[in-house]
N, C-alpha and C positions, 0 to 999 in steps of 0.2 A: 626462890620465886616470889615475886610481888604480885599478890592477887588484886585484880581490878576491883574497885569499890564502887558500888552504885547505890542510889537511893530510890525506894519505891514509896509512893504516896498512898496511904491507907486511911482515908478520911470517911467517916460515916459508919453505918451499920446496916444489917440486913433489912430492917424495917424502913429505913430512909431510902436505900437504893441497893437492893440485893444484887442486881446485875453488876454494879461497880465493885462490890465486895468480892463476889465470885471471880470477877475478872482478875483482880490482883492476886487472890489466893491461887488462881490457876497459873499465873506467871511464876510465882514462887515454886509451885509444884513442878513446872516445866524446867526451871533453872536447876532444880534438885535432881533432874534426870541427866544433866550434863556430866561428862566425866569429871572427876574431881579437879583435875588440873585447870579446867575451864570454868569452874564454878566461881562466881565473883563473891566478894563480901557484900552483904545486903544490909543497908541501913533502912529500917522501916520507919517512915515519918507518919505517925498515926494520931488520930483524934482520941480523946478520952473514952468515947463510947464505941470505938472500933473493936471488933471481935478478935483481939490479939490471941486469945486461946486457940483459935483456929489456925493462926500463923504458926504458933509453937508446936501444934500437932504434926506439922509437916516435917519437923526435925531437920530443918535446913542447918548444915553444920557451921556456916559462917554468917551469923545473924546478930544485928544490934538494933535496939529499939530506941526511938526518941519521940516523946510526946510533943505534939504541936498544939499549943494553946495560947495564941496571941491575945492581947487585950483588945477590947472594942476600939479603944483610942488608937492603938497601933494600926489596926485594919483601916480605920477612917483616914489617918494621916497618909498611909500608903496609897489608898484609893485616890485621894486628892492629888498626890504626887504623880501617880501614873497618868491621870487625866491631863495634868499640866505639863509634865516633863517626860512622860513615857518611861518612868523608872520608879522603883520604890525608894523612898527617903530613908526608911528604917530597915535594916537587914535582920534576918533570922540567923541566930548562931547555930553552927553545926557541932555536934558532939563527936570528937575524934577527928580522924583525917577527913579532908574534903573529898566527897565522892566524885567520880569521873562524870557520872550522868545522873539525872533525876527524871523519873517518869511515874505517872503522867503529871507534868508540871502545870501549875496555875500561878499566874503572876502574883496573886495575893499572898502566896507562901513566902515570897521575898528571900529565897535562898540564892542570893545574888552571886555568891562565890563559886557555885558549881559550874564547871565549864560547859557541859552539854545539857541544856534544858530541852526536854522533849514534851511537846504539847500533845494532847489527845482531844479530838472533837468527836464524841460518839455519834451525834446526829444533828440534823437541822429541823427538828420537829417544830420549833417556834416559827419557822418560815412557812411550813406547809399547813400547820394547824394553829394559827395565831389565836383563834378563839379559845384555846385551852390555857392561855397565859394571860396574866395581868399586864397592863401597859408598862408597869415598872419592870416586870420580868423580861418583857420583849426588848425594852430599851437596854437593860443591863447585859442581856445575852448578846445582843447585837454589838454593843460597845466592846465586850470581851473578845468576840471573834474578830472585830475590826482591829483591836490592839494586837492580837496574835498575828494577824496578816502583815503587820508592820515590822515584825521581828525576823531576824535571820535564823531563828531556831527551827528545827524540823517539826512537822505536825503529822501525827498519826491518825489514820482513818481506818475504821473496821470494814468498810465496804467501798466499792466503786461508786455506789449511789451517793454516799455522803461526800466523797471526794469531788464528785461532779457538782454537787450543790455549792461546795466551797469555791471551786473555780468560777462558777457562774456569778456568785454573789460577792466575791472578793477577788476580782480579776487582776488586781495590782499586787497580789500577795508576794512576799519576799522569801517564803519558806521553801524548804525541800519537803515534798509531800511523800508520805510513806503509807503503803497499804499493809496492815497487819490483821489478817483474818483470824479472829479468835477461834481457837480449838479447845474443846473442853476435855479435861481429864477428871472423870467422875470419881468421887470418894467411894470407898467400899460400902455398899448398902445391902448386899445379898444376904447377910446374916439376919436381917430383920424379918420377923414372922409376919407375912402379909395377912394371914388370917386374924392374927391378934390386932393388926392395924385396922382391918376392916371392921372388926368388932368395936374397937376404940372409937372409930369415926362413924359408926352406923352405916356402913356401906354394905348392903345386904344383897346386891345383885350386880351384874356387869355394868360398867360405867365408862364414861368419857371423863377426861381430866383437863382442867384449865388452871395451870399453876402460874398465875400472873398477879402482880400487885393490882389492887383495885383502883387504878388511875383511870380517868375517863377515857383517855385515848386507847386503853387496852380493849375497849369495845365489848365489855361483858353483856351489855344490853342486847346485842344481836344474838348472843348465845341463848339468853333467856327467851327471846322472841322465837328462836328456832325450837326450843323445848315446847313452847306454847303451841306452835304450829303443828308439831308432831302429835301432841296430845289431841289437838282438834281433829286429827285424822285417826283418832283412837289407837295411836301407837305409843308404846311406853319407852321412855328413855330416862337414864339417870346420869346427871352431870355433877362431878365433884369439883369444887373450886377451892384453891388455897391462895394465900397471900395477905399482905398487910391491907386492912380495910380502910385505911386513912389516906385520902387524896387531899394533900395540902392545898392544891389549887381549886378543888371542887369539894368543899366540905360536906355538901349534902348528897354527894354521888352515891354512897353506899346506902343511904336511906331511900333514895329513889329506886335503887335496884331491889331492895327489900320490899318496898311498897308494890312494885310491879309483881313480885312473886306472890304476895298476899292477894292482890286484886285479881290475879289470874289463877289463883289456887294451884300453884306449882310446887308447894312445899315438899310433896312426896317425891318429886323428880329432881331435887336439888339438895346438895350438901355444901354448906359454907364451912370450911375447916378453920378459917382465919390463918394467922401466921403460924406455921408449923416447922418442926425441925427439918433441916435440909435432907438428912438421910431418909426420914419418913416420906418426905416429898418425892424423892427419887424412887423409892420402893412403890409408892402408890402410882407414880407415873408408869413404871415398868409393867404393872399388872393391869393397866387400863386397856379398854378396847383400842383406843387411839387417843392421842393428845389433840387438844384444840388450841390454836393460837390465832385469835380473831383480831389482833391489834390493827389500829388504823395507821400506825407509824412506828417504825423501829430503826435503830442505828445498826444493830447486829443482835439478833435475838438469842438470849441465853437459853430460852425454852426450846428453840429450834436446835441449838447445838446439843442440848441434853438429849433430845429425841434422836438426833443423828448418832451421838456417841453410844446410845444403848440400842441403836438399830430399831427404833420404834416408829410406827406409822403416825403421821400428823396431818390434821386438817387445818389449813391456814388461809388467812386472807391473801388475796392475790396482789398485794402491794409490791412495788418493784424490788424492795429489799429482800422480801421473802423469796421471790423468784431467783434472785441472785444467790441466796444462801443455801437453797436446797432444791434438788432436781428429781430425786427418787424417794420412794416410800412416803409420798405426800399426795394430797388432793387439795386443790385451791377453790376458793369461793369468793364472790364479790363481798367486800367487807360489810356492807349494810344489807345484804340479801339473806334474810333469815330463812327463806324457803329453800334456797340453794344449800345452805348449811344443814337444815333439817333433813333434806333428802340424802345428803352424804352420811349423816349420822344414822339414819334408818337403814341405808344400804349396808354400812359396815357393822350394824348391830345384827344383821341377818346372815352375814357370810363371814368366813374367816378372813381377817385382814391380810392382804397380800404383801408380805415384806420381802424385799429383795436383799441378798447379802451385800454388805457394803464394808469396805476396809477403811475404817475411820482413822487408823494409824497414819495414813498418808496426810490427813489434815493436821494431825499432831506434829508430824515431822516438818511439814511446811511452816507451821507456827514456830517451832523451835528454831529453825534456820533463820527466819525473819527476825525473831526476837533477839537472837544472838547478834545479828548484824546491827540491829537497832541500838541496843544499849551497851554492847561491849566493844564495838568497832568505832 
């Protein structure tokens, strides 16, 4: 038997984009559940800083690693070549046999010899929230998506919402469009002692949990305002936040949040944990009153999938993507309405949160079927 060979792109780290890292790890986990005869060989194309140790922990039996580290000159030459001739002038060499497919592909990778290149566009935040981006980022992202639309290669979207944006903004696209709804397979975390974690992070009473990177569009400020509103009603709440506190687009964002906390004397109602271990994050999430996902925009929220996978109640902004992604065990609020969020928090602090049974295995099976069709067929 000749095993089909594929390449997966694993660029970056948890601090730069945890959602993207978790996405690829989950794909490997999912492929590892295929019966052995259907398991492909996987070539992991990774950056130097990628958490390869987490790939190896999966114990996938047919795995090869190749570090991707082009020179700045190579990247520059290929960018000019793509702009002028819609192709890369310099190719990247593949170690071993040429894979059948590569996902998620980006033209700057320059793996020109791989037959099936599959693009992934997570979202179109830059169109909906252009104020969050620099003019340079807006231009480069638009050019990248325009370039993708001229290719005959397939493009994957995680939501109908993102696919709709693509059709509207690039109506002359040449691609086959594929919907791949990400389903989460959580790593084992039940062995962690929640009491020890609470002691470690100074969580001394029931809490809500916001496990998001501290990027401005994640809308942490509305949560802080909701806490302040609850306190003004003489109501006590505790909200725990985790995530990388560096927003490369808005360098002063975390300082603005901290200043708001100090000015409104909210310190006793808030715990900033910073970037923490993934297993610890899941354990803290599982023991919260509920999760809060206040984001102004998402492509497909890892936080929401975590909540669904552990059958946890979540309070979330009523953006179209969130309404597409989850329908039960949730309560929605207007993204900038701190009073509405505060009322939900106070409501669920006072009663037992009503969680309905949900078979998440159906989501995983759908993801497996679509993934198999996408990268193996």
